[in-house]
MIFI-165148 format. One line per field, with one value per residue: x, y, z of N, C-alpha, C, O, CB in turn; residue number from 1; residue in three letters. Coordinates in steps of 0.1 Angstrom, whole numbers, plus 5000, padded with zeros to 4 digits. Glycine has a CB too. Layout:
N
n_xx (X	...)
n_yy (Y	...)
n_zz (Z	...)
ca_xx (X	...)
ca_yy (Y	...)
ca_zz (Z	...)
c_xx (X	...)
c_yy (Y	...)
c_zz (Z	...)
o_xx (X	...)
o_yy (Y	...)
o_zz (Z	...)
cb_xx (X	...)
cb_yy (Y	...)
cb_zz (Z	...)
num (NUM	...)
residuo (ALA	...)
***
This chain:
240
n_xx (4970	4960	4937	4931	4915	4902	4885	4889	4899	4898	4895	4921	4933	4959	4981	5012	5041	5069	5101	5111	5089	5056	5025	4992	4953	4942	4915	4884	4878	4895	4924	4958	4979	4981	4962	4946	4923	4923	4914	4914	4948	4965	4989	4996	4975	4988	5013	5009	4997	5017	5034	5020	5015	5041	5056	5072	5091	5097	5093	5079	5091	5075	5075	5060	5051	5037	5005	4971	4944	4918	4887	4896	4900	4919	4952	4980	5015	5038	5074	5092	5119	5139	5158	5144	5124	5138	5145	5121	5107	5128	5121	5094	5100	5113	5100	5096	5077	5047	5015	4982	4947	4906	4880	4846	4831	4809	4791	4805	4834	4847	4866	4879	4905	4926	4948	4954	4966	4975	4980	4981	4972	4978	4956	4963	4949	4923	4925	4921	4920	4929	4927	4951	4965	4994	5026	5017	5024	5039	5026	5022	5026	5004	5000	4980	4967	4936	4914	4886	4871	4839	4809	4779	4743	4745	4769	4806	4833	4865	4898	4928	4960	4987	5008	5018	5021	5000	4982	4952	4947	4936	4908	4905	4917	4898	4874	4875	4878	4854	4837	4830	4842	4818	4803	4821	4819	4832	4848	4830	4803	4780	4764	4766	4754	4748	4764	4772	4798	4827	4835	4868	4894	4925	4936	4961	4995	5029	5060	5103	5116	5126	5151	5159	5150	5134	5106	5073	5039	5008	4976	4941	4909	4876	4849	4817	4799	4771	4782	4797	4786	4775	4791	4810	4836	4855	4860	4885	4910	4928	4945	4957)
n_yy (5960	5944	5939	5916	5910	5891	5883	5858	5845	5847	5866	5874	5885	5904	5899	5904	5914	5916	5911	5890	5873	5860	5871	5858	5854	5828	5819	5802	5768	5769	5745	5746	5738	5728	5703	5672	5678	5700	5728	5761	5773	5782	5785	5788	5810	5831	5833	5847	5867	5880	5884	5902	5925	5933	5932	5908	5892	5860	5832	5827	5827	5809	5794	5769	5770	5759	5739	5745	5726	5723	5731	5747	5781	5810	5826	5820	5814	5822	5815	5838	5839	5809	5805	5821	5803	5779	5787	5792	5762	5750	5758	5753	5725	5728	5732	5759	5775	5788	5779	5786	5778	5782	5770	5756	5732	5698	5700	5699	5701	5679	5693	5727	5730	5713	5685	5668	5635	5614	5586	5588	5577	5579	5572	5570	5565	5567	5595	5598	5602	5583	5577	5554	5524	5530	5519	5506	5508	5535	5553	5582	5602	5627	5656	5683	5712	5724	5750	5757	5783	5793	5781	5777	5767	5740	5739	5742	5764	5768	5772	5765	5753	5740	5716	5696	5689	5669	5654	5666	5666	5684	5678	5649	5646	5657	5646	5623	5624	5630	5651	5663	5687	5711	5712	5697	5670	5647	5635	5637	5632	5619	5640	5661	5682	5680	5703	5723	5747	5738	5743	5758	5777	5792	5809	5826	5826	5825	5829	5833	5856	5848	5861	5885	5878	5880	5885	5877	5880	5868	5875	5865	5864	5846	5845	5867	5845	5824	5793	5808	5835	5826	5832	5853	5864	5885	5872	5858	5874	5878	5858	5866)
n_zz (8880	8852	8821	8795	8765	8737	8708	8703	8727	8766	8790	8808	8835	8847	8874	8883	8866	8854	8839	8843	8856	8851	8865	8870	8871	8867	8845	8848	8840	8815	8800	8818	8801	8768	8759	8749	8743	8726	8733	8737	8757	8785	8785	8755	8752	8769	8754	8733	8740	8752	8729	8714	8731	8734	8709	8695	8680	8664	8681	8715	8749	8776	8808	8821	8854	8875	8880	8875	8879	8848	8856	8881	8892	8893	8913	8895	8884	8859	8839	8827	8813	8811	8828	8851	8852	8861	8887	8896	8898	8914	8937	8942	8943	8965	8984	8989	8976	8984	8984	8986	8988	8983	8992	8988	9005	9009	9039	9071	9084	9109	9128	9136	9127	9109	9095	9063	9053	9029	9008	8972	8940	8907	8881	8851	8825	8829	8838	8866	8899	8931	8969	8980	8998	9019	9006	8983	8945	8928	8940	8957	8986	8998	9014	9033	9047	9065	9074	9087	9077	9074	9076	9060	9058	9053	9038	9039	9041	9033	9040	9024	9029	9004	9007	8989	8958	8943	8914	8912	8941	8961	8958	8959	8984	9001	8993	9000	9030	9031	9025	9000	8974	8967	8933	8923	8898	8893	8920	8933	8928	8934	8954	8939	8908	8875	8854	8875	8885	8899	8929	8936	8945	8935	8959	8969	8960	8965	8964	8963	8944	8911	8909	8920	8946	8967	8980	8966	8962	8955	8950	8942	8945	8946	8920	8924	8928	8930	8947	8965	8975	8995	9012	9036	9020	9034	9054	9046	9047	9067	9068	9038)
ca_xx (4963	4953	4929	4930	4907	4902	4874	4892	4905	4888	4899	4927	4936	4975	4985	5020	5048	5082	5110	5112	5079	5041	5016	4977	4942	4935	4899	4880	4877	4908	4938	4969	4990	4978	4957	4938	4906	4927	4907	4928	4949	4968	5002	4996	4969	4995	5024	5003	4996	5034	5040	5016	5022	5057	5057	5079	5089	5094	5084	5080	5097	5071	5076	5050	5059	5026	4995	4955	4931	4912	4882	4896	4910	4925	4958	4987	5027	5047	5084	5092	5131	5147	5171	5138	5118	5146	5144	5111	5107	5136	5115	5082	5105	5120	5086	5099	5065	5036	5001	4966	4934	4896	4870	4835	4825	4797	4792	4810	4847	4848	4876	4877	4915	4932	4959	4950	4979	4971	4988	4975	4976	4965	4950	4963	4940	4911	4926	4913	4934	4919	4936	4955	4973	5004	5035	5012	5031	5032	5013	5029	5023	4999	4995	4971	4964	4928	4913	4873	4860	4827	4800	4763	4731	4751	4784	4817	4843	4876	4909	4935	4975	4989	5023	5024	5011	4995	4972	4932	4951	4926	4896	4905	4915	4885	4863	4876	4873	4835	4838	4832	4837	4806	4802	4826	4815	4845	4848	4815	4792	4766	4756	4764	4747	4756	4768	4778	4812	4835	4840	4877	4899	4938	4938	4976	5006	5038	5074	5109	5117	5142	5166	5161	5150	5124	5092	5066	5028	4997	4965	4932	4898	4867	4840	4808	4789	4770	4782	4809	4784	4766	4802	4816	4852	4862	4868	4898	4919	4939	4957	4963)
ca_yy (5949	5949	5929	5916	5901	5890	5877	5845	5842	5853	5879	5869	5895	5901	5902	5908	5913	5922	5906	5874	5863	5867	5865	5860	5852	5817	5814	5788	5760	5764	5740	5749	5737	5722	5691	5664	5689	5713	5741	5774	5766	5794	5791	5797	5824	5843	5840	5852	5881	5887	5887	5911	5935	5937	5931	5899	5885	5847	5821	5838	5820	5808	5784	5766	5765	5748	5735	5743	5717	5729	5737	5756	5795	5820	5829	5813	5822	5815	5818	5844	5833	5798	5808	5818	5788	5768	5787	5785	5749	5746	5767	5742	5711	5725	5736	5772	5781	5790	5778	5785	5779	5786	5759	5752	5717	5694	5690	5704	5688	5678	5705	5740	5730	5697	5678	5655	5625	5606	5580	5590	5570	5586	5565	5580	5559	5574	5607	5599	5601	5575	5572	5540	5518	5529	5510	5507	5508	5544	5560	5598	5613	5642	5664	5696	5715	5734	5754	5760	5798	5797	5770	5778	5761	5728	5738	5750	5776	5764	5778	5749	5752	5722	5712	5686	5693	5660	5659	5666	5663	5691	5675	5635	5646	5662	5638	5609	5630	5627	5664	5665	5697	5717	5710	5681	5660	5639	5625	5641	5630	5616	5648	5670	5680	5680	5716	5732	5747	5735	5758	5758	5785	5795	5829	5829	5821	5828	5822	5841	5863	5839	5871	5895	5868	5892	5878	5883	5875	5868	5874	5866	5857	5840	5854	5867	5839	5812	5789	5817	5847	5822	5832	5864	5864	5891	5864	5852	5882	5875	5846	5877)
ca_zz (8877	8838	8812	8781	8758	8724	8704	8701	8739	8773	8798	8816	8843	8851	8888	8884	8856	8851	8828	8849	8859	8850	8874	8861	8879	8857	8846	8853	8824	8806	8808	8821	8789	8756	8756	8738	8734	8716	8736	8742	8771	8793	8779	8743	8753	8776	8746	8721	8747	8754	8715	8708	8737	8730	8694	8699	8667	8665	8691	8731	8756	8784	8811	8831	8871	8886	8873	8881	8871	8841	8860	8890	8891	8903	8911	8888	8883	8849	8840	8814	8814	8812	8840	8863	8852	8866	8899	8900	8896	8920	8948	8941	8949	8980	8992	8992	8970	8989	8974	8996	8978	8991	8985	8992	9008	9014	9053	9081	9089	9125	9138	9131	9117	9105	9084	9060	9045	9021	8998	8962	8929	8899	8868	8832	8815	8832	8846	8879	8911	8945	8980	8981	9010	9019	8998	8968	8936	8922	8949	8964	8998	8999	9023	9030	9060	9061	9080	9084	9079	9079	9076	9063	9048	9050	9032	9047	9033	9035	9034	9020	9022	9002	9011	8980	8945	8934	8909	8916	8953	8974	8953	8959	8999	9007	8989	9009	9040	9034	9022	8985	8970	8959	8917	8919	8893	8896	8932	8943	8922	8943	8959	8932	8900	8862	8851	8888	8885	8909	8940	8946	8937	8939	8964	8970	8957	8972	8964	8960	8932	8908	8907	8935	8959	8975	8985	8959	8966	8941	8954	8938	8951	8934	8918	8935	8925	8941	8962	8971	8978	9008	9027	9041	9021	9043	9064	9043	9043	9077	9055	9022)
c_xx (4957	4950	4931	4920	4903	4886	4875	4898	4897	4901	4910	4936	4954	4978	4997	5030	5060	5089	5116	5100	5065	5035	5000	4968	4935	4917	4892	4881	4887	4924	4951	4979	4981	4973	4950	4925	4910	4921	4919	4932	4957	4985	5003	4990	4981	5010	5019	5001	5005	5038	5030	5017	5033	5063	5071	5082	5094	5088	5085	5081	5084	5067	5065	5056	5053	5015	4983	4948	4920	4895	4879	4903	4916	4940	4971	5004	5030	5059	5085	5107	5132	5148	5156	5126	5123	5146	5135	5107	5115	5125	5098	5090	5108	5109	5091	5085	5054	5022	4990	4954	4922	4881	4858	4834	4810	4801	4801	4821	4843	4857	4878	4894	4918	4940	4951	4963	4976	4981	4977	4982	4968	4967	4954	4955	4926	4910	4921	4925	4928	4933	4939	4963	4985	5016	5026	5021	5029	5027	5022	5019	5015	4995	4990	4970	4946	4923	4893	4867	4848	4818	4785	4754	4738	4766	4794	4827	4856	4892	4922	4947	4979	5006	5031	5017	5011	4985	4957	4938	4936	4911	4892	4905	4905	4872	4862	4877	4859	4833	4841	4836	4825	4811	4811	4822	4820	4847	4844	4803	4777	4761	4761	4757	4754	4756	4769	4792	4816	4840	4853	4887	4913	4938	4950	4987	5020	5052	5084	5116	5128	5152	5164	5160	5141	5110	5082	5051	5020	4986	4955	4920	4885	4856	4829	4796	4785	4778	4789	4800	4773	4781	4806	4833	4858	4875	4885	4910	4930	4950	4962	4973)
c_yy (5951	5936	5927	5905	5904	5881	5861	5838	5852	5858	5871	5878	5894	5905	5910	5905	5918	5913	5890	5867	5868	5862	5864	5854	5845	5819	5802	5781	5763	5757	5751	5750	5730	5705	5685	5670	5696	5728	5753	5772	5783	5794	5793	5811	5834	5843	5846	5864	5887	5891	5900	5924	5938	5933	5926	5893	5869	5843	5828	5825	5821	5799	5781	5759	5754	5745	5740	5736	5727	5736	5749	5768	5800	5821	5816	5820	5817	5823	5827	5839	5818	5798	5809	5806	5776	5771	5787	5774	5745	5750	5758	5728	5709	5732	5752	5778	5780	5788	5775	5784	5779	5773	5758	5737	5713	5691	5703	5698	5691	5688	5719	5738	5715	5696	5667	5649	5618	5599	5583	5585	5577	5576	5570	5578	5570	5590	5606	5595	5592	5575	5555	5538	5523	5520	5508	5515	5524	5555	5572	5604	5627	5645	5683	5701	5721	5738	5758	5772	5806	5785	5777	5768	5746	5728	5747	5759	5774	5773	5765	5757	5737	5727	5702	5690	5683	5660	5659	5663	5671	5677	5658	5634	5644	5649	5623	5609	5629	5639	5672	5681	5702	5717	5700	5674	5645	5629	5632	5642	5627	5628	5661	5672	5687	5696	5730	5734	5746	5745	5755	5768	5788	5808	5834	5820	5830	5824	5836	5845	5857	5850	5880	5891	5876	5884	5882	5870	5876	5866	5875	5863	5855	5849	5855	5862	5827	5797	5803	5824	5839	5827	5845	5860	5873	5885	5855	5862	5883	5868	5852	5882)
c_zz (8857	8834	8801	8777	8743	8719	8710	8722	8755	8781	8812	8826	8852	8866	8891	8870	8858	8842	8832	8846	8855	8857	8869	8872	8864	8853	8848	8839	8812	8808	8806	8806	8780	8763	8749	8732	8722	8718	8738	8752	8772	8788	8769	8745	8755	8762	8735	8726	8744	8738	8714	8715	8732	8719	8691	8686	8669	8678	8708	8740	8769	8790	8823	8844	8880	8878	8885	8873	8864	8848	8873	8881	8898	8902	8907	8883	8870	8847	8824	8810	8818	8827	8850	8862	8857	8884	8905	8901	8910	8940	8951	8947	8963	8989	8998	8983	8977	8980	8987	8986	8992	8985	8993	8994	9009	9028	9059	9088	9105	9135	9130	9120	9116	9093	9076	9048	9040	9011	8986	8950	8917	8888	8855	8826	8812	8835	8856	8889	8922	8958	8979	8992	9011	9014	8983	8958	8929	8930	8955	8974	8994	9008	9025	9045	9053	9076	9079	9088	9086	9074	9071	9048	9042	9040	9041	9034	9041	9028	9036	9019	9019	9004	8999	8968	8938	8925	8916	8931	8966	8971	8959	8973	9005	9006	8998	9025	9043	9035	9009	8980	8961	8942	8913	8915	8893	8903	8939	8936	8923	8949	8949	8918	8887	8862	8862	8884	8899	8924	8946	8937	8942	8944	8964	8966	8954	8968	8959	8948	8926	8911	8917	8948	8969	8976	8972	8960	8955	8948	8946	8947	8943	8930	8925	8928	8932	8936	8968	8978	8989	9016	9026	9033	9025	9050	9060	9044	9058	9070	9042	9025)
o_xx (4949	4955	4931	4917	4901	4879	4867	4901	4891	4913	4906	4948	4958	4976	4996	5029	5060	5081	5123	5099	5062	5035	4997	4974	4929	4908	4899	4883	4885	4933	4953	4984	4972	4980	4947	4919	4903	4920	4931	4924	4955	4992	5011	4996	4985	5018	5027	5002	5005	5044	5037	5020	5033	5076	5080	5072	5096	5079	5095	5074	5082	5058	5062	5062	5058	5016	4984	4947	4915	4893	4869	4908	4918	4944	4973	5003	5024	5058	5080	5106	5126	5142	5154	5120	5118	5146	5135	5099	5110	5125	5092	5084	5106	5112	5090	5085	5050	5020	4990	4954	4924	4875	4859	4836	4801	4810	4802	4818	4838	4855	4878	4895	4911	4940	4944	4967	4972	4989	4965	4994	4956	4978	4945	4951	4921	4899	4914	4935	4916	4945	4931	4969	4989	5015	5032	5025	5017	5024	5033	5008	5020	4987	4995	4971	4944	4925	4889	4860	4846	4824	4780	4756	4737	4771	4790	4827	4858	4895	4925	4947	4976	5013	5043	5007	5019	4977	4953	4930	4929	4906	4881	4898	4901	4864	4853	4877	4854	4827	4848	4829	4822	4822	4810	4818	4814	4850	4850	4794	4766	4749	4759	4754	4762	4747	4769	4799	4811	4849	4854	4888	4914	4939	4951	4987	5022	5054	5080	5121	5139	5163	5174	5165	5145	5108	5086	5051	5023	4985	4956	4923	4882	4854	4828	4787	4793	4778	4783	4803	4762	4781	4806	4841	4870	4887	4894	4921	4940	4961	4969	4979)
o_yy (5959	5926	5937	5895	5915	5875	5855	5826	5863	5855	5864	5877	5886	5917	5920	5895	5926	5906	5881	5858	5880	5850	5872	5850	5850	5821	5792	5787	5759	5761	5759	5761	5725	5699	5693	5669	5697	5737	5752	5769	5793	5805	5803	5821	5842	5852	5852	5873	5897	5901	5910	5934	5948	5932	5933	5888	5867	5850	5835	5815	5832	5793	5789	5749	5746	5750	5740	5739	5736	5747	5756	5767	5796	5818	5806	5832	5806	5835	5824	5833	5815	5793	5800	5802	5765	5762	5784	5776	5737	5744	5758	5721	5700	5737	5755	5790	5768	5796	5766	5790	5777	5772	5760	5731	5722	5683	5713	5690	5701	5690	5720	5744	5706	5703	5659	5655	5609	5606	5580	5586	5580	5572	5574	5587	5577	5597	5616	5588	5595	5573	5546	5547	5522	5510	5508	5527	5526	5566	5567	5608	5636	5637	5693	5692	5722	5732	5761	5774	5815	5780	5783	5764	5741	5718	5756	5758	5776	5778	5759	5766	5727	5737	5700	5696	5683	5669	5651	5654	5666	5669	5654	5626	5634	5644	5616	5599	5628	5643	5681	5688	5698	5722	5695	5665	5635	5618	5635	5650	5631	5626	5672	5661	5696	5702	5742	5724	5751	5753	5750	5766	5788	5818	5846	5809	5839	5812	5846	5836	5859	5846	5880	5896	5877	5875	5892	5857	5885	5854	5886	5858	5862	5859	5847	5868	5820	5792	5808	5823	5845	5824	5850	5854	5872	5888	5849	5856	5889	5872	5846	5890)
o_zz (8852	8838	8794	8783	8739	8727	8717	8724	8753	8779	8821	8823	8861	8868	8898	8864	8868	8836	8826	8839	8856	8858	8860	8882	8855	8862	8850	8829	8800	8814	8798	8801	8786	8771	8740	8721	8712	8710	8741	8761	8765	8788	8768	8742	8747	8762	8728	8718	8737	8735	8711	8708	8724	8718	8688	8681	8681	8683	8711	8739	8774	8785	8833	8845	8888	8867	8898	8862	8869	8844	8875	8870	8909	8891	8913	8879	8868	8850	8813	8799	8828	8836	8858	8872	8858	8893	8917	8911	8917	8951	8961	8955	8971	9000	9010	8984	8976	8971	8996	8975	9004	8974	9006	8984	9010	9031	9053	9098	9111	9147	9118	9109	9122	9084	9081	9039	9048	9005	8988	8948	8917	8885	8848	8819	8803	8834	8857	8888	8921	8957	8977	8997	8999	9021	8972	8960	8925	8926	8959	8973	8988	9014	9019	9054	9041	9086	9068	9098	9094	9064	9080	9037	9031	9035	9048	9022	9053	9017	9046	9011	9026	9003	8998	8970	8928	8928	8925	8935	8974	8980	8961	8979	9011	9014	9001	9033	9054	9046	9007	8987	8949	8938	8901	8923	8894	8899	8949	8938	8918	8950	8954	8914	8887	8869	8859	8881	8909	8924	8958	8925	8954	8937	8960	8970	8946	8970	8953	8940	8931	8917	8923	8958	8981	8968	8967	8960	8947	8953	8940	8958	8933	8936	8934	8924	8939	8924	8979	8990	8992	9028	9015	9040	9022	9052	9067	9041	9058	9068	9034	9017)
cb_xx (4950	4962	4920	4944	4895	4916	4875	4907	4924	4874	4882	4932	4923	4987	4988	5021	5043	5090	5125	5114	5079	5034	5017	4975	4935	4936	4895	4863	4863	4911	4942	4974	5005	4994	4953	4935	4899	4923	4896	4925	4959	4964	5011	4988	4958	5001	5035	4991	4995	5049	5038	5004	5024	5065	5054	5074	5097	5105	5093	5062	5114	5068	5090	5038	5059	5020	4996	4945	4921	4912	4879	4902	4907	4922	4956	4978	5038	5040	5092	5090	5138	5162	5185	5133	5116	5164	5149	5104	5114	5154	5114	5076	5118	5137	5081	5116	5062	5038	5001	4962	4933	4893	4877	4827	4831	4790	4802	4802	4869	4854	4895	4875	4928	4920	4973	4932	4988	4962	4994	4972	4973	4968	4934	4974	4935	4906	4922	4899	4940	4913	4928	4963	4975	5003	5038	4998	5028	5022	5004	5031	5039	4990	5004	4956	4976	4917	4924	4865	4854	4822	4800	4758	4727	4740	4784	4828	4837	4873	4912	4931	4989	4982	5023	5023	5016	4992	4972	4916	4969	4918	4897	4917	4918	4881	4864	4889	4876	4827	4845	4818	4846	4803	4805	4829	4815	4852	4858	4815	4795	4769	4758	4774	4735	4749	4759	4778	4817	4845	4829	4882	4890	4947	4933	4978	5002	5034	5073	5115	5117	5145	5169	5151	5167	5121	5085	5076	5022	4999	4964	4933	4895	4860	4837	4807	4790	4754	4791	4820	4778	4758	4817	4814	4858	4853	4857	4896	4910	4933	4947	4954)
cb_yy (5950	5959	5931	5914	5898	5884	5878	5845	5846	5844	5889	5860	5895	5911	5890	5904	5918	5924	5917	5872	5860	5868	5874	5849	5866	5801	5817	5786	5765	5776	5725	5738	5727	5723	5689	5650	5704	5710	5740	5789	5748	5792	5786	5790	5825	5839	5831	5845	5882	5871	5873	5907	5932	5933	5945	5892	5892	5840	5800	5852	5824	5813	5783	5758	5778	5756	5718	5755	5706	5720	5730	5752	5804	5817	5837	5809	5822	5813	5806	5862	5840	5798	5827	5833	5784	5770	5793	5788	5745	5754	5787	5740	5707	5732	5724	5778	5778	5802	5762	5801	5761	5806	5743	5757	5712	5682	5672	5707	5693	5665	5698	5754	5739	5686	5669	5655	5617	5611	5563	5603	5555	5605	5565	5578	5544	5567	5616	5588	5619	5552	5575	5535	5503	5530	5495	5512	5494	5538	5548	5612	5618	5645	5660	5692	5727	5729	5760	5752	5799	5813	5763	5800	5774	5720	5745	5737	5796	5750	5793	5738	5758	5711	5703	5670	5705	5652	5652	5650	5671	5715	5677	5627	5655	5679	5636	5601	5641	5616	5667	5660	5700	5735	5723	5674	5664	5645	5618	5655	5623	5605	5649	5672	5684	5671	5718	5724	5759	5733	5762	5742	5795	5794	5833	5831	5814	5824	5807	5839	5878	5833	5881	5905	5864	5908	5885	5886	5880	5857	5880	5860	5865	5826	5853	5881	5838	5808	5774	5827	5858	5802	5822	5865	5864	5893	5853	5846	5897	5865	5830	5890)
cb_zz (8892	8826	8810	8775	8766	8720	8688	8685	8734	8780	8806	8808	8851	8842	8895	8895	8847	8863	8826	8864	8874	8839	8888	8843	8889	8868	8835	8861	8817	8802	8802	8831	8792	8744	8761	8743	8744	8700	8750	8744	8773	8812	8779	8733	8765	8799	8742	8715	8760	8763	8703	8706	8748	8738	8686	8708	8655	8664	8691	8737	8758	8784	8813	8825	8882	8901	8867	8883	8884	8830	8859	8903	8888	8919	8918	8877	8893	8835	8845	8814	8821	8804	8839	8868	8839	8858	8903	8896	8881	8914	8940	8923	8943	8981	9008	8988	8958	8995	8959	9007	8964	8988	8984	8985	9021	9005	9052	9087	9085	9128	9141	9148	9120	9102	9092	9053	9051	9017	9001	8962	8931	8893	8867	8821	8823	8844	8842	8880	8920	8939	8996	8969	9010	9026	9007	8967	8928	8916	8964	8950	9004	8992	9029	9022	9069	9049	9080	9089	9071	9075	9091	9061	9032	9043	9015	9057	9035	9030	9042	9004	9032	8981	9027	8983	8935	8938	8897	8907	8954	8969	8937	8952	9005	8998	8972	9005	9040	9050	9028	8977	8965	8966	8909	8924	8882	8900	8937	8951	8918	8955	8975	8932	8906	8847	8842	8903	8878	8900	8955	8952	8935	8929	8981	8981	8946	8984	8951	8966	8932	8890	8891	8937	8965	8965	9002	8945	8979	8927	8962	8928	8962	8937	8909	8943	8914	8944	8965	8961	8965	9010	9027	9061	9011	9051	9068	9028	9037	9089	9047	9015)
num (1	2	3	4	5	6	7	8	9	10	11	12	13	14	15	16	17	18	19	20	21	22	23	24	25	26	27	28	29	30	31	32	33	34	35	36	37	38	39	40	41	42	43	44	45	46	47	48	49	50	51	52	53	54	55	56	57	58	59	60	61	62	63	64	65	66	67	68	69	70	71	72	73	74	75	76	77	78	79	80	81	82	83	84	85	86	87	88	89	90	91	92	93	94	95	96	97	98	99	100	101	102	103	104	105	106	107	108	109	110	111	112	113	114	115	116	117	118	119	120	121	122	123	124	125	126	127	128	129	130	131	132	133	134	135	136	137	138	139	140	141	142	143	144	145	146	147	148	149	150	151	152	153	154	155	156	157	158	159	160	161	162	163	164	165	166	167	168	169	170	171	172	173	174	175	176	177	178	179	180	181	182	183	184	185	186	187	188	189	190	191	192	193	194	195	196	197	198	199	200	201	202	203	204	205	206	207	208	209	210	211	212	213	214	215	216	217	218	219	220	221	222	223	224	225	226	227	228	229	230	231	232	233	234	235	236	237	238	239	240)
residuo (UNK	UNK	UNK	UNK	UNK	UNK	UNK	UNK	UNK	UNK	UNK	UNK	UNK	UNK	UNK	UNK	UNK	UNK	UNK	UNK	UNK	UNK	UNK	UNK	UNK	UNK	UNK	UNK	UNK	UNK	UNK	UNK	UNK	UNK	UNK	UNK	UNK	UNK	UNK	UNK	UNK	UNK	UNK	UNK	UNK	UNK	UNK	UNK	UNK	UNK	UNK	UNK	UNK	UNK	UNK	UNK	UNK	UNK	UNK	UNK	UNK	UNK	UNK	UNK	UNK	UNK	UNK	UNK	UNK	UNK	UNK	UNK	UNK	UNK	UNK	UNK	UNK	UNK	UNK	UNK	UNK	UNK	UNK	UNK	UNK	UNK	UNK	UNK	UNK	UNK	UNK	UNK	UNK	UNK	UNK	UNK	UNK	UNK	UNK	UNK	UNK	UNK	UNK	UNK	UNK	UNK	UNK	UNK	UNK	UNK	UNK	UNK	UNK	UNK	UNK	UNK	UNK	UNK	UNK	UNK	UNK	UNK	UNK	UNK	UNK	UNK	UNK	UNK	UNK	UNK	UNK	UNK	UNK	UNK	UNK	UNK	UNK	UNK	UNK	UNK	UNK	UNK	UNK	UNK	UNK	UNK	UNK	UNK	UNK	UNK	UNK	UNK	UNK	UNK	UNK	UNK	UNK	UNK	UNK	UNK	UNK	UNK	UNK	UNK	UNK	UNK	UNK	UNK	UNK	UNK	UNK	UNK	UNK	UNK	UNK	UNK	UNK	UNK	UNK	UNK	UNK	UNK	UNK	UNK	UNK	UNK	UNK	UNK	UNK	UNK	UNK	UNK	UNK	UNK	UNK	UNK	UNK	UNK	UNK	UNK	UNK	UNK	UNK	UNK	UNK	UNK	UNK	UNK	UNK	UNK	UNK	UNK	UNK	UNK	UNK	UNK	UNK	UNK	UNK	UNK	UNK	UNK	UNK	UNK	UNK	UNK	UNK	UNK	UNK	UNK	UNK	UNK	UNK	UNK	UNK	UNK	UNK	UNK	UNK	UNK)
***
């Protein structure tokens, strides 16, 4: 793993790279792609990095395969060619693209494991998502599985596997289930304080390599900061 940092851009650890794929650990509070804020985003940062490292003239191609919410960090994969982008996007559509997250939530879920299935609707004007009744216009089904890894001091460390990739899915579904994420101001403002960093991390991304077809797995663990330090992260290893 290598790391690069300049005065203008944050440190972005590289987890995997070849001629077709770039896997990195996304830092928190960076958009996956350019947004209205104009702040540095992952696509722009990584394109510039590739351009500099390989002395590439002209524009650099880098395809966005999936997104992480701005406040979320962890494993993320990009395509370095249009062919790789097409094949990885197909893996996402066919659900042959594995996404595991870990999160710290308020409270202790009733069961050691569970599945959440909800219909979600996004309000693009407010950039918020809510659970709505089945049959609501524009609503999409959202499915995730969770496992309670450890509970401490009124919080629980969860392992979460996404089966769909809806905007804000983990945050909305767990808040609706009565267990908002630590630090989530948008979907847990009644129990979180301003300034807290949301405790949601992409710990694993797995996919068939777009050319060799071999399985590729990217791993990334949360930083040793509160509230992650309340828990024994070694307990996540059986799933990595």
